[in-house]
C-alpha positions as CSV (number, residue, x, y, z in Angstrom):
1,M,0.0,0.0,0.0
2,N,1.2,3.5,-0.8
3,P,2.2,5.1,2.5
4,M,0.4,8.3,1.7
5,L,-2.9,6.5,1.7
6,Q,-2.6,5.3,5.4
7,Y,-3.5,8.5,7.1
8,G,-7.2,9.1,6.7
9,P,-8.6,12.2,5.1
10,M,-5.2,13.8,4.6
11,G,-4.1,10.8,2.6
12,V,-7.1,11.4,0.3
13,H,-6.1,15.0,-0.4
14,R,-2.5,14.0,-1.0
15,L,-3.7,11.4,-3.5
16,I,-5.9,14.0,-5.2
17,V,-2.9,16.3,-5.6
18,A,-0.8,13.4,-6.8
19,L,-3.3,12.5,-9.5
20,C,-3.5,16.0,-10.7
21,L,0.3,16.1,-11.2
22,L,0.8,12.7,-12.9
23,L,0.9,14.3,-16.3
24,G,1.4,17.9,-15.3
25,S,-0.6,20.6,-17.0
26,S,-0.1,22.6,-20.1
27,I,-2.8,25.2,-19.1
28,A,-1.5,28.6,-18.1
29,Y,-3.9,30.2,-15.7
30,S,-3.2,33.7,-14.5
31,Q,0.6,33.1,-14.1
32,H,1.0,35.9,-11.6
33,A,-2.0,34.9,-9.4
34,T,-1.0,34.4,-5.7
35,G,-2.8,32.5,-3.0
36,S,-4.3,35.7,-1.8
37,D,-5.6,36.5,-5.3
38,L,-7.2,33.0,-5.6
39,F,-8.8,33.4,-2.2
40,G,-10.1,36.8,-3.1
41,G,-11.4,35.4,-6.4
42,E,-13.2,32.6,-4.6
43,Q,-14.9,35.1,-2.2
44,A,-15.9,37.3,-5.2
45,F,-17.3,34.3,-7.1
46,Q,-19.5,33.3,-4.1
47,N,-20.7,36.9,-3.8
48,F,-21.4,37.7,-7.4
49,C,-21.8,34.4,-9.3
50,A,-22.9,31.5,-7.0
51,N,-26.5,32.7,-6.8
52,C,-27.1,31.6,-10.4
53,H,-24.2,29.2,-11.1
54,G,-24.1,27.4,-7.8
55,A,-21.3,27.2,-5.3
56,A,-19.5,24.6,-7.5
57,G,-20.3,26.5,-10.7
58,N,-22.3,23.7,-12.3
59,Q,-25.9,24.8,-12.0
60,I,-26.3,26.2,-15.6
61,A,-26.8,23.7,-18.4
62,N,-23.7,23.0,-20.5
63,V,-21.6,25.2,-18.3
64,D,-19.3,23.9,-15.5
65,L,-17.2,26.7,-14.2
66,G,-15.4,24.5,-11.7
67,R,-14.1,22.3,-14.5
68,G,-13.4,25.0,-17.0
69,V,-16.3,24.0,-19.2
70,F,-17.9,27.0,-21.0
71,R,-20.2,27.1,-24.0
72,K,-17.3,28.1,-26.1
73,P,-13.6,28.7,-25.5
74,Y,-12.8,32.1,-23.9
75,S,-9.6,33.9,-23.2
76,D,-9.0,35.4,-19.7
77,S,-9.7,38.9,-21.0
78,E,-13.0,37.8,-22.7
79,L,-14.1,36.2,-19.5
80,T,-13.3,39.3,-17.5
81,D,-15.3,41.4,-20.0
82,I,-18.3,39.0,-19.7
83,L,-18.2,39.1,-15.9
84,I,-18.5,42.9,-16.0
85,K,-20.7,43.5,-19.1
86,G,-22.7,40.3,-19.3
87,I,-23.8,38.7,-22.6
88,P,-26.5,40.8,-24.2
89,G,-29.7,38.9,-25.1
90,T,-28.9,36.1,-22.7
91,P,-29.7,35.5,-19.0
92,M,-26.1,36.4,-18.2
93,P,-26.5,39.9,-16.8
94,A,-24.0,42.7,-16.5
95,T,-22.5,43.3,-13.0
96,P,-21.9,47.0,-12.7
97,G,-20.8,46.6,-9.0
98,M,-17.9,44.4,-9.9
99,S,-14.5,46.0,-10.3
100,P,-12.0,44.9,-13.0
101,E,-9.7,43.6,-10.3
102,Q,-12.5,41.4,-8.8
103,A,-13.3,40.1,-12.3
104,T,-9.6,39.2,-12.9
105,R,-9.4,37.4,-9.6
106,I,-12.6,35.4,-10.3
107,V,-11.1,34.3,-13.7
108,A,-7.8,33.3,-11.9
109,Y,-9.8,31.3,-9.3
110,L,-11.9,29.5,-12.0
111,R,-8.8,28.7,-14.0
112,S,-7.0,27.3,-10.9
113,R,-10.0,25.1,-10.0
114,A,-10.1,23.6,-13.5
115,V,-6.4,22.7,-13.3
116,A,-5.9,21.8,-9.7
117,R,-9.1,20.1,-8.7
118,D,-9.5,17.4,-11.4
119,P,-8.2,14.0,-10.1
120,G,-9.2,12.4,-13.4
121,A,-7.2,14.8,-15.6
122,A,-4.4,12.2,-15.9
123,G,-6.8,9.3,-16.4
124,D,-7.8,7.3,-19.5
125,A,-11.6,6.8,-19.8
126,A,-11.2,3.6,-21.8
127,R,-8.9,2.0,-19.2
128,G,-11.2,3.2,-16.5
129,R,-14.2,1.5,-18.1
130,A,-12.3,-1.8,-18.2
131,L,-11.4,-1.4,-14.6
132,F,-15.0,-0.5,-13.7
133,A,-16.2,-3.8,-15.1
134,G,-13.2,-5.9,-14.2
135,K,-10.6,-5.4,-11.5
136,G,-12.5,-2.7,-9.7
137,Q,-15.7,-4.9,-9.5
138,C,-17.8,-1.8,-9.6
139,S,-20.5,-3.3,-11.9
140,T,-21.3,-6.0,-9.3
141,C,-23.2,-3.3,-7.4
142,H,-23.5,-0.3,-9.8
143,R,-25.3,0.2,-13.1
144,A,-24.1,2.4,-15.9
145,Q,-25.6,2.9,-19.3
146,G,-28.0,-0.1,-18.9
147,E,-25.3,-2.6,-17.7
148,G,-24.5,-3.8,-14.2
149,S,-26.4,-4.3,-11.0
150,R,-29.1,-2.2,-9.5
151,V,-28.2,-2.7,-5.9
152,G,-26.0,0.4,-5.7
153,P,-26.7,3.8,-7.2
154,D,-27.1,4.0,-11.0
155,L,-24.1,5.9,-12.3
156,T,-25.3,6.7,-15.8
157,R,-25.5,10.4,-15.0
158,I,-22.8,10.6,-12.3
159,G,-20.6,12.9,-14.4
160,L,-23.3,15.6,-14.2
161,L,-23.8,15.2,-10.5
162,R,-20.4,14.9,-8.9
163,T,-17.1,16.6,-9.4
164,P,-13.9,14.6,-10.1
165,E,-12.7,15.4,-6.6
166,Q,-15.9,14.1,-5.1
167,L,-15.7,10.9,-7.2
168,A,-12.1,10.3,-6.0
169,I,-13.1,10.7,-2.4
170,S,-16.0,8.4,-2.8
171,L,-13.7,5.7,-4.2
172,L,-11.3,6.0,-1.3
173,E,-13.8,6.8,1.5
174,P,-17.3,5.5,0.5
175,D,-18.9,6.4,3.8
176,R,-17.6,10.0,4.0
177,E,-20.5,11.5,1.9
178,V,-23.6,9.5,0.9
179,Q,-26.5,11.0,-0.9
180,P,-29.9,10.7,0.9
181,N,-31.3,8.4,-1.9
182,N,-28.3,6.1,-1.7
183,R,-28.3,5.3,2.0
184,W,-28.0,1.7,3.1
185,Y,-30.6,0.4,5.5
186,G,-31.3,-2.8,7.3
187,V,-34.4,-4.3,8.9
188,T,-34.8,-7.4,11.2
189,L,-38.2,-9.1,11.1
190,K,-39.7,-10.4,14.3
191,G,-39.0,-13.9,13.1
192,G,-35.3,-13.1,12.9
193,E,-34.8,-12.6,9.1
194,R,-32.4,-9.9,8.3
195,I,-32.7,-7.8,5.1
196,E,-30.5,-5.0,3.8
197,G,-30.8,-2.7,0.9
198,R,-30.9,0.8,-0.5
199,L,-33.5,2.9,1.2
200,L,-36.1,4.2,-1.2
201,N,-38.7,5.5,1.1
202,Q,-40.0,5.4,4.7
203,D,-42.6,6.9,7.0
204,A,-43.9,6.2,10.5
205,Y,-45.6,3.0,9.4
206,S,-43.6,1.4,6.6
207,V,-40.1,1.0,5.0
208,Q,-39.4,0.5,1.3
209,L,-36.1,-1.0,0.1
210,L,-34.3,-2.2,-3.0
211,D,-32.7,-5.2,-1.4
212,S,-29.3,-6.8,-2.0
213,T,-30.8,-9.1,-4.6
214,S,-32.3,-6.1,-6.6
215,Q,-35.8,-6.9,-5.4
216,L,-38.3,-4.2,-4.3
217,R,-39.3,-4.9,-0.7
218,S,-41.9,-3.2,1.5
219,F,-42.2,-3.8,5.3
220,Q,-44.7,-2.7,7.9
221,R,-42.9,-1.3,10.9
222,S,-45.2,-3.3,13.2
223,D,-43.6,-6.5,11.7
224,L,-40.0,-5.4,12.5
225,R,-37.9,-6.0,15.5
226,R,-35.4,-3.3,14.6
227,A,-34.5,-1.0,11.6
228,G,-31.9,1.5,11.0
229,F,-29.1,2.9,8.8
230,L,-26.0,1.0,8.1
231,P,-22.5,1.8,6.8
232,S,-22.1,1.8,3.1
233,P,-21.4,-1.7,1.8
234,M,-19.1,-0.2,-0.9
235,P,-15.5,-1.1,-0.1
236,S,-12.6,1.4,-0.5
237,V,-10.3,0.9,-3.5
238,R,-7.3,1.4,-1.2
239,G,-4.9,-1.5,-1.8
240,L,-7.0,-2.7,-4.8
241,L,-6.3,0.0,-7.4
242,A,-3.1,1.9,-8.0
243,E,-3.1,5.7,-8.2
244,Q,-3.1,5.7,-12.0
245,E,-5.9,3.2,-12.0
246,I,-8.0,5.4,-9.7
247,A,-7.4,8.3,-12.1
248,D,-8.6,6.2,-15.0
249,V,-11.8,5.2,-13.2
250,V,-12.5,8.8,-12.2
251,Q,-12.0,9.9,-15.8
252,Y,-14.4,7.2,-17.0
253,L,-17.0,8.2,-14.4
254,T,-16.9,11.9,-15.5
255,T,-17.9,10.8,-19.0
256,L,-21.2,9.3,-17.7
257,R,-23.5,12.1,-18.4
258,G,-26.9,10.5,-19.1
259,G,-28.6,8.2,-21.5
260,T,-27.0,5.6,-23.8
261,A,-24.9,6.3,-26.8
262,A,-27.0,6.9,-29.9
263,Q,-24.7,5.2,-32.4
264,V,-26.7,6.1,-35.5
265,E,-24.8,4.8,-38.6
266,P,-25.4,5.9,-42.2
267,R,-26.8,2.5,-43.1
268,A,-29.5,3.0,-40.5
269,L,-30.6,6.2,-42.1
270,L,-30.6,4.6,-45.5
271,H,-32.6,1.5,-44.2
272,P,-34.8,2.9,-41.4
273,D,-37.0,-0.3,-41.4
274,S,-34.0,-2.1,-39.8
275,Q,-34.8,-0.1,-36.6
276,P,-38.6,0.2,-36.6
277,G,-38.6,1.5,-33.0
278,N,-36.4,4.5,-33.9
279,W,-37.2,7.6,-35.8
280,L,-33.8,8.8,-37.1
281,S,-34.6,11.7,-39.3
282,Y,-37.2,14.5,-39.8
283,S,-39.1,12.5,-42.4
284,R,-37.9,9.1,-41.2
285,D,-36.6,8.0,-44.7
286,Y,-35.1,9.7,-47.7
287,A,-38.4,9.3,-49.6
288,N,-40.0,11.6,-47.1
289,Q,-42.9,9.1,-46.5
290,R,-43.0,9.7,-42.8
291,H,-44.6,6.3,-42.3
292,S,-43.9,4.0,-39.4
293,P,-44.1,0.2,-39.9
294,L,-45.0,-0.4,-36.3
295,T,-48.3,-2.1,-35.9
296,Q,-49.0,-2.0,-32.1
297,I,-51.4,1.0,-32.6
298,H,-54.0,0.6,-35.2
299,S,-57.6,1.6,-36.1
300,R,-59.2,-0.9,-33.7
301,N,-57.4,0.4,-30.6
302,V,-56.5,4.0,-31.3
303,D,-59.5,5.1,-29.2
304,K,-58.0,3.4,-26.1
305,L,-54.8,5.5,-26.1
306,Q,-54.2,7.2,-22.7
307,L,-51.9,10.0,-21.7
308,Q,-48.6,8.7,-20.2
309,W,-46.6,11.8,-19.6
310,V,-46.4,15.5,-20.5
311,W,-43.3,17.7,-21.2
312,Q,-44.0,21.4,-20.9
313,A,-41.8,23.4,-23.3
314,R,-40.7,26.7,-21.9
315,S,-41.3,28.6,-25.1
316,L,-44.8,29.8,-26.2
317,E,-43.7,30.3,-29.8
318,K,-44.6,28.1,-32.7
319,F,-44.0,24.4,-32.3
320,E,-43.4,22.7,-35.7
321,A,-40.8,20.1,-34.9
322,T,-40.7,16.4,-35.6
323,A,-38.8,14.6,-32.8
324,L,-36.1,12.0,-33.3
325,V,-36.2,8.8,-31.2
326,V,-33.0,6.9,-30.8
327,N,-32.8,3.8,-28.5
328,G,-35.4,5.1,-26.1
329,V,-34.2,8.7,-26.0
330,L,-36.4,11.4,-27.6
331,Y,-34.6,14.5,-29.0
332,T,-36.7,17.5,-29.8
333,V,-36.4,21.3,-30.0
334,Q,-38.2,24.3,-28.5
335,A,-38.1,27.8,-30.0
336,P,-36.0,29.5,-30.8
337,N,-33.0,27.1,-30.6
338,D,-33.0,24.8,-27.6
339,V,-32.4,21.0,-27.9
340,V,-34.0,18.8,-25.3
341,A,-33.2,15.1,-24.7
342,L,-35.9,13.2,-22.8
343,D,-36.5,9.6,-21.7
344,A,-39.2,8.5,-24.2
345,T,-40.8,6.2,-21.6
346,T,-41.2,8.7,-18.7
347,G,-40.6,12.2,-20.2
348,R,-37.9,12.9,-17.7
349,I,-35.3,15.3,-19.1
350,F,-31.7,14.1,-19.6
351,W,-30.3,17.4,-20.7
352,T,-31.1,20.7,-22.4
353,Y,-28.8,22.7,-24.7
354,S,-29.6,26.3,-25.4
355,H,-28.3,28.4,-28.3
356,Q,-28.9,32.2,-27.8
357,P,-29.3,33.5,-31.3
358,T,-28.3,37.0,-32.3
359,P,-31.2,39.2,-33.2
360,A,-32.6,37.9,-36.6
361,R,-35.5,39.0,-38.6
362,T,-37.5,36.1,-40.0
363,C,-40.6,36.2,-42.1
364,C,-42.7,33.7,-40.1
365,G,-41.5,33.7,-36.5
366,R,-38.6,32.1,-34.7
367,V,-39.3,28.5,-35.7
368,N,-37.2,25.4,-35.6
369,R,-38.5,22.2,-37.2
370,G,-36.1,19.7,-35.8
371,L,-32.7,17.9,-35.9
372,A,-30.5,15.5,-37.7
373,I,-28.3,12.9,-36.2
374,L,-25.2,10.8,-37.2
375,G,-23.2,8.6,-34.9
376,D,-23.6,10.3,-31.5
377,T,-23.8,13.9,-32.9
378,L,-27.0,15.9,-33.3
379,F,-27.1,18.8,-35.9
380,M,-29.4,21.9,-35.6
381,G,-29.8,24.9,-37.7
382,T,-30.5,28.2,-36.0
383,V,-32.6,31.3,-36.7
384,D,-29.4,33.3,-36.9
385,A,-28.0,31.0,-39.7
386,H,-25.6,28.9,-37.6
387,L,-25.2,25.1,-37.9
388,L,-24.5,23.5,-34.6
389,A,-23.1,20.0,-33.7
390,I,-24.1,18.8,-30.3
391,D,-23.1,15.6,-28.4
392,A,-26.2,13.4,-28.2
393,K,-25.1,11.8,-25.0
394,S,-24.1,14.8,-22.9
395,G,-25.7,17.8,-24.7
396,T,-22.3,19.4,-25.1
397,L,-21.7,21.8,-28.0
398,L,-19.1,20.3,-30.4
399,W,-18.8,23.0,-33.0
400,D,-20.7,26.1,-34.2
401,T,-20.4,27.2,-37.8
402,V,-21.8,30.4,-39.3
403,V,-23.5,29.4,-42.5
404,A,-24.9,32.7,-43.7
405,D,-25.2,36.3,-42.7
406,A,-28.1,36.8,-40.3
407,S,-28.0,40.6,-40.8
408,A,-28.9,39.9,-44.4
409,Q,-32.0,38.2,-43.2
410,Y,-30.7,34.6,-43.7
411,S,-32.0,32.0,-41.2
412,I,-32.2,28.2,-40.9
413,T,-35.6,26.9,-39.8
414,M,-35.6,23.5,-41.5
415,P,-33.8,20.5,-40.0
416,P,-30.4,19.6,-41.5
417,L,-30.2,16.5,-43.8
418,V,-27.4,13.9,-43.3
419,V,-26.3,11.9,-46.3
420,K,-23.5,9.4,-45.7
421,D,-20.9,11.4,-43.7
422,R,-22.1,14.9,-44.8
423,C,-24.5,17.3,-43.2
424,T,-26.5,19.6,-45.5
425,S,-28.3,22.8,-44.4
426,A,-30.5,25.2,-46.3
427,P,-30.5,28.8,-45.2
428,R,-33.4,31.0,-46.3
429,A,-33.3,34.7,-47.1
430,A,-36.6,36.4,-46.3
431,T,-37.8,38.6,-49.2
432,W,-40.3,40.8,-47.5
433,A,-41.7,42.6,-50.5
434,S,-42.9,39.4,-52.2
435,G,-43.1,37.0,-49.2
436,V,-40.9,34.5,-51.0
437,S,-37.9,32.8,-49.4
438,W,-35.1,31.3,-51.5
439,P,-33.0,28.4,-50.1
440,R,-29.3,28.3,-50.4
441,M,-27.6,24.9,-50.0
442,T,-24.4,24.5,-48.0
């Protein structure tokens, strides 16, 4: 065992620092920032920014300030300018009470967090996935992306919920911080039988568990001899995994950000009947038939359909989109240019990506009719004539290309079209005098 792991919590922090330094860092963050500067930046961040962004900086969709994740790359000077002036036309307000010095210190603090507090920075996600399923034995209790046991917490979205530092601490000291919905609980029946499991719910009269065999169990308290919380059954990885292996697992866990990989290949778009349960393009097929071969709903039972769930779009503008469905995930849009990924079975949101368009004049309203997909990438045109590529698994912006000049009244309202490995988009220029719009292919 590594000696620095033998001394409780201090050993944990030493390990985290060691993981951060395994590969070093090529990121230069505020080279002249002192410890006093960083402390002042942290205080200013909590005073000015935490109310919206959260104390950890991860409460805004597609932005994680604590990890250096922004909606697009910014220089230090650009970030300083944004902190003071805001971003016009977006929820990011100006902060007239913030001095340039405070803004500079906040940027230095955020840069330092992104470099110094990521224990998975030196890790390899592919090796971490193999360790998760193999040597680490994590999948014997945990489920991720539809694989593994349900006894422990499902980790499919853990990368959205926990920081790398928190993940490393959980691996080393599982009992140090346990979320309320992951607490381990035990009951003893009056006949002597002992049952343990993850506590799902309880009140003055009953207890509900997911037991150690993945069965849902409900008990009346009147039938119990005793009941109470137990230490986490998760063992520490101390002595089991080396430092580099822990960094690999942490890096893999940070990639788990909801849903399963879409994996839409060109042949699936060409032959949509090979995946009848999916709807992979705006018109489903290249013939634009928009016909599903599914037969479960027909003329004899359509009158028996019942509402299962409702998703309320936040926009009250026109809704003209056709949703995509990929392996149980429904992708749709809301005006003007938000992409939403939902569980098609329950309607629960996986993620939302929001593009804030520049002011654009369109002939018929700020409409978006849908998306295209290839592999694990979604494509969306915008009302200010951009073409965006968005990760279908995490909702992260991959690239943003300006297709036409929005100031010349060009916009993109139709969904892109994917053919083989190419994505085609058709901007429209509104001709106000005649009411005619001419498409231009890109």
